[in-house]
N, C-alpha and C positions, 0 to 999 in steps of 0.2 A: 500478783506480782512475785518476782522471785525473792529469795531471802536476801536482806541487806542488814547491816549492824544497826541495832537499836540506838535510839538518842542517848548520848552521854557514854557510850561503851568505848573502852581503850583496850588495846592490844599490844603486847610487846615481849621482851625476852628478859631472863634474869638468870643468875649463876648461884649456886651455894657456896659457901666460904670454903669448904673443903674439897671442892671439885670445880674444875674449869668447864665442865659440860653446860652447854646452853640449854636452857628450859624455856618454856613458853606459856603464856598466861593471857586471860581475858577477864576484864573487869568491867562490871556492869554500872550504872549510874548511881547505885546504892552503895558502891565501894566494895562489893563483895568480889573477890578474886577466885578465878577457877585455873587450874594448871591444865593445859591442853597439849595435844601432840603437835609435832612440826607439821604434818600433813593438815591438820584442822586450822593450824596458825595461818598457812598459806592460802588456805580456802576463805577464811575470814579476811584476809588481806583483798580478797577479790569479790568480796559480798557487798556490791554496790546496788543490787536490785535489778540488774540488766541480764543476769544468766543464772542458771541454776548452780548450786555448789555441790561438789561430789562428796557427801558424807552419807552415812546410813540414816534412814529415815528416823530411827530410834534416837540416834545422835542429835539429828536435826530437832527433833521434839525436845530433847533435853537442852539443847542450846535456846529454844525459844522460852522454855520454862524458867531457865536461868536468866532471862532477859538480856540475852547477849544478841539473838537475831529476831527478826520480825519479818512478816510477810504482808502485813497490814499497810494500807495506804494512808490511814488515819493517824495522825500524830497529835494527841490532846496535850496543849501547851497553856492552858488555862482560860481567860475569856476569848481571845482570838486562837484557833486551832489551825492545823495546816492538813491538807489533802494532797498527797503527791500524785499529780497526774502523770508525769513522766519521768522514771529514774534515768539518769544520763550516764554517769560514769565515765571509764576510759573510752567506751565504744563511741561516744560523741565526738571524739578527736578525728574520726574518720571523715566527718563532713566538713573539716576545715577548708579544703579548696573551694567548695561551692558556697561555703560562708563568706570568704573573701570577696568573692563576686558579688554576693547580695548585700554585702557590708558597704560595698562602693555604689550599688544602684539605690540602696535604701533612702539616704538622704536627697538624692536628685529625684527619685519618683515621688517621694513624700512632698517635696517642695513644688514640683511641676503640677502634680495631680490636685493638690489642695488649692493652688493658685487658679488652676483650670475650672475646679469645682465653683469657686466663688464667683468666678466671671459667668459660668454658665448659670448659676443661680440668680445672678443679677439681671441676667438678659432673658430668661426663659419666659418670664411673666406667668409662671405657674406657682400658686400657693397650695401649701398643704390642705387636703381638705378630708382625707380619710380619718378613721378611728385609729388609735394607737392598738397595734397588735401586741398583747401583752407577752405571749409566748415567744414570740419572733424578738420583741425587745429585750426578754431576760436573756435569751440565747445570744443575742449580739452583744449584750452588756458583758456577759461572761468572757465572750470571744475577744471583746476589746482589751479587757484586762490581761488576759493570757497572751494576747498579741504584742502588748507593750513589753512583757518578759521576753517573748521570743525575739523581739528587737535586740534585747540586750543579749540574748544567747547567740545570735548570730554573729553581733559584733565581738563578743567575747571569744567565741570559738575561733574567729578569725585572726586574732593576734595571740592565742595560746592560753587563754585563761582556761581553768579548769573548773567544769561543772558537775555537781552531784544529783540534783534533782530540780525539776519544775513543778510548782504546784499552786493551789488556791489557799487564800487565808479566809477561814470561815468563822463567822459570828453566829454560834449555834450551828445551823445548817444554811445559812444565807452566806454566799460568797461577797466578801467585802473588799478583796484585793487579791493579787497573786505574787508570786515570788520566784526567783531563781537563785539557788545555792551556789556560789562559786568562790574559788580562790583566785586573786589577781595574780597577773604576770607582772612582776616589778620592773621588768626590763623594757615594757612597751613605751614608746614616744609619748610625749604630751598631748599631740594630736589625736592619737590612737585612744588614750584615756578619754578624751573629750568626746569622741564618736561613741565610744561604749556609753558613757553617761546619757547621751542625746538619743540613743538609738531607740529607746522606749517611746519617746516623744515622737520620733519620726513615724514610727509604726502607728501611733494614734492619730496622727494627722494624716497618714495614708489612708487608714479607714474612715476618718472624717470626710476626706476628698471623694471616696467611692460611695459613700453613703449619700452625701450632698448630689452627686452626678446621678445616682438613683432616684433621688427625690424630684428630679425635674421630670421623669417620666409620668405619664399619665396612668398611675396605679394607686390603688387604695392603700398601699404600704407606704405613701409618701410621708405621713406624719411621723411614722416610726423610723425611717431613715434620717428624718431631720433631727429627731430627737436623739437618736444613737450619734449623729455626727456633732451635735451640741455637747454631749457628754464627752466624747474623745477629745473636743477642743477643751473642754474644762479641765479633764485629766491631765492635758498637756500642759496648761497654764499652772496647774497645781504642782506638777513635777518639775517645773522650771523654777519654782522658788527655791532660793538656797538654804533650805530648812534640813535638819538633821534626817539623815536617811533617803533624802529625795534626790533626784537627778540633777537638779540645779545646784545642789550643793557640792557634789563630787565634780560637776563641770566646773563651778568657780574654783574650786580647790586645784583641779588641774591647770587652769589659766594661771592661778597664782604660784603654783609649783609647791603647795603645801599638801600634807596628807588629810587636812580636814578644817575647813572654814569654820564649821559648827563649834568644833573644840577649841580653836583660838579665839572664837567670838565670845565664848564663855570666860576665858581668861581675860580678854580685853575688857569685859564687863566688871569683873571681880577685882582684877589686879591693877591698882594705880600705877604701879612701877612699870608694868608691862604696857600701858596705855601711853605713858609718857614716852617710853622707848620707841614706839610705833610712830607716834605724832611727831617726833623730833628727826624721823628718817626722810623728811622731806616729801616730794611727790609721791613716791613709792609707799610711804608711810600712810599718807592720806587716802590713796587707793585701796590699802588694805583695811583701813579703819571704816572706810564707806562699806566694804564688802562684810565685815563683822556686824555692822549696824543693820545693814540688810538682812544679814542672816538671822540676827536676834529678833527683828520685827517678822520676818517670814515664819519663825519657828512658833511665834504667838499667832500667827493668822492661819496656819495649814490645818490645825484641829478643827476650827470653824468651817473652813472649805471643804474639808473631807466630809464632816458631818452634813454640810448642805447637799454635797455629792451624793451621800448615801440617801438621806431624806428623799431627795429629788427622784432616784431610782426606785425606791420602794413606793412612793406616791403614785409614779407612772405605772408600776406593775399591778398596785391593787386598787387604783381609783379609776 
């Protein structure tokens, strides 16, 4: 991978008291500052992992040694670490036109194909009989969690969101999830925000539909396809819950026109004055209160559901 700024690095400008001349610095995550040239500053601004930076190899080694730059895809963050699959950066914006088309097609294809697969499965009269293919299952499981994030990527690029990277979340060496790092476009409409939140779920339903259709064919992989379809449906259901950090929470927040249902639900739980204010607002207040309660219940359920999902995946692989 090409060089990119290391986690926690900041770059900027400063001036000395006795001189108006602008100087440049880079600060690593340990708050150690290094004065750099204007040319290096410009290169660091462009260091997003998608292209080489134009500095001497000796200087590149020094920047790595100073914890300013990295070319490693692995980011250790504690119990759950990250592995960068795809650095995105500014170059991702070139795909905006095709993403606009795909963003329109995704919900339609997901709904039609999933409904068709359920009908085909109910009428085919064929029941899974093959053994689970562990290698294919593992590959399709990783593909499913990455495809979920690709759904968000497509939808976000279509409305001007900025993305830096797409990667896997690792528990040790075992993938347990995926992520796409982005910055929201605050000017997008409510419907676009909802579609961005739901696009990952739509991708999972699309994969579930394809796998269910494949499972109706007379093949020894039918059990594997049904299992992956079930996992994608489970992923969609979990992500629909309005718990902190999940797609359902951001979707419900967009519907209500607030920044975070989860944040306000915690205030609703702890602050008596806020509760009274919400409940006195009439019908809109009761709708918001119901959303807050649903968010609190979901936040309690999600860890158990995710654990069940991981356990099922691991058992299917190793048993």
